[in-house]
Backbone as CSV, one residue per row, in Angstrom:
resi,resn,N_x,N_y,N_z,CA_x,CA_y,CA_z,C_x,C_y,C_z
1,PHE,18.168,87.936,3.430,17.113,87.696,2.653,16.137,86.963,2.890
2,CYS,14.799,86.880,2.986,14.171,85.939,3.925,12.656,86.232,3.247
3,ALA,11.263,85.303,3.375,9.851,86.283,2.968,9.960,86.647,4.621
4,PHE,8.942,87.305,4.408,8.116,88.252,5.533,7.719,87.096,6.956
5,GLU,7.294,86.151,6.287,6.361,84.809,7.208,7.274,84.384,7.699
6,VAL,8.148,84.124,7.357,9.674,83.914,7.439,10.621,85.040,8.250
7,ALA,10.346,85.841,8.483,11.286,87.084,9.747,10.605,86.850,10.252
8,GLU,9.032,86.610,10.821,7.430,87.154,11.748,8.347,85.712,12.534
9,ASP,8.847,84.318,12.160,8.708,82.976,12.683,9.517,83.461,13.605
10,ILE,10.591,84.301,12.761,12.404,83.532,13.727,12.664,85.051,14.635
11,ALA,11.816,85.990,14.311,11.777,87.060,15.017,10.420,86.430,16.802
12,ALA,10.116,85.768,16.624,9.522,84.884,17.621,10.107,84.901,17.960
13,ALA,10.284,83.395,17.216,11.438,82.151,17.972,12.386,83.158,19.460
14,TRP,13.253,83.981,18.760,14.267,84.484,19.515,13.687,85.621,20.511
15,GLY,12.220,85.332,20.300,11.102,86.215,21.705,11.638,88.092,21.487
16,SER,11.944,88.208,19.707,12.654,89.420,19.280,10.838,90.332,18.696
17,LEU,11.126,92.323,19.145,10.388,92.778,18.514,10.548,93.215,16.660
18,PHE,9.714,92.404,16.467,9.276,92.291,14.492,8.636,93.455,14.355
19,ILE,9.295,94.839,13.575,8.822,96.134,12.944,8.755,95.465,11.016
20,ASP,7.156,95.522,11.267,6.923,95.581,10.210,7.265,97.325,9.129
21,ALA,8.107,97.143,8.488,8.123,98.569,7.835,8.059,98.853,7.055
22,GLY,6.671,97.509,6.404,6.083,98.080,5.505,6.412,97.798,3.783
23,ASP,6.171,97.962,2.145,6.671,97.166,1.532,8.484,98.350,1.152
24,ALA,9.208,98.107,2.209,9.872,98.918,1.663,11.411,98.122,1.610
25,GLY,11.358,97.080,0.321,12.862,96.305,0.403,13.843,95.757,1.588
26,HIS,14.568,96.529,1.277,16.014,96.006,2.063,16.283,97.012,2.258
27,LEU,16.552,97.194,3.518,16.781,98.636,4.432,18.042,99.070,4.683
28,ASN,18.804,100.269,3.633,19.962,100.199,3.749,20.253,101.016,2.931
29,GLN,21.461,101.575,3.274,21.833,103.205,2.816,21.317,103.107,0.728
30,ASP,22.336,101.897,0.007,22.624,102.118,-1.640,20.913,101.654,-1.759
31,ALA,19.574,101.937,-0.695,18.158,101.730,-1.364,17.300,102.945,-0.674
32,GLY,18.505,103.965,-0.332,17.719,105.496,-0.395,17.396,105.687,1.063
33,PHE,17.463,104.723,2.218,17.115,105.078,3.015,18.905,106.132,4.280
34,GLY,17.684,106.470,5.102,19.004,107.847,5.474,18.705,107.296,6.988
35,PRO,19.177,108.823,8.384,18.770,108.452,9.423,17.113,107.250,9.843
36,TRP,17.330,106.894,10.767,15.778,105.733,10.961,15.626,105.812,12.079
37,PRO,15.081,107.634,13.200,14.829,107.674,14.419,14.309,106.768,15.664
38,GLU,13.318,106.306,14.396,12.071,105.350,15.295,13.048,104.276,15.845
39,GLY,14.332,103.960,15.010,14.918,102.701,15.238,15.569,103.061,16.341
40,SER,16.255,103.894,16.051,17.380,104.015,17.286,16.599,104.407,18.386
41,MET,15.195,105.039,18.263,14.471,104.573,19.915,14.794,103.730,20.347
42,THR,14.212,102.350,19.210,14.100,101.139,19.646,15.146,100.410,20.246
43,PHE,16.065,100.384,19.225,17.506,100.122,20.401,17.826,100.290,21.421
44,ALA,17.624,101.517,21.783,18.344,102.337,23.083,17.573,101.724,24.575
45,LYS,15.942,101.326,23.756,15.414,101.375,25.305,15.858,99.876,25.078
46,PHE,15.756,99.020,24.309,16.832,97.660,23.726,17.455,97.703,25.229
47,LEU,18.741,98.282,24.755,19.804,98.853,25.848,19.424,98.847,27.248
48,THR,18.146,99.420,26.912,17.778,99.558,28.889,17.454,98.597,29.365
49,GLU,16.743,97.668,28.856,16.123,96.470,29.085,16.810,95.514,29.554
50,LEU,17.812,95.590,28.873,19.420,94.404,29.315,20.008,94.217,30.692
51,LYS,19.772,92.835,30.744,20.398,92.281,32.459,22.089,92.112,32.411
52,GLU,22.322,92.273,33.602,23.499,91.137,33.734,23.143,90.240,33.974
53,PRO,24.133,89.078,32.979,24.586,87.813,33.343,24.352,87.608,35.031
C-alpha cells in the first residue's frame, strides 16, 4: 500500500503501465471486486510483447 503519487512514480521507474482505477481503494475480492476483463486484456497484451532473453 502506498500513496497514489508514489505508485505512479514506481510504475514510471519500472517502465510499467499505470492504470488509474479511480476511487476504488484496494482492488481485491474481499473489497467486492469480481472479474476485471480490461485487466485480463491488458495482461494478455503485456504477455504478447514479452521477448525472449
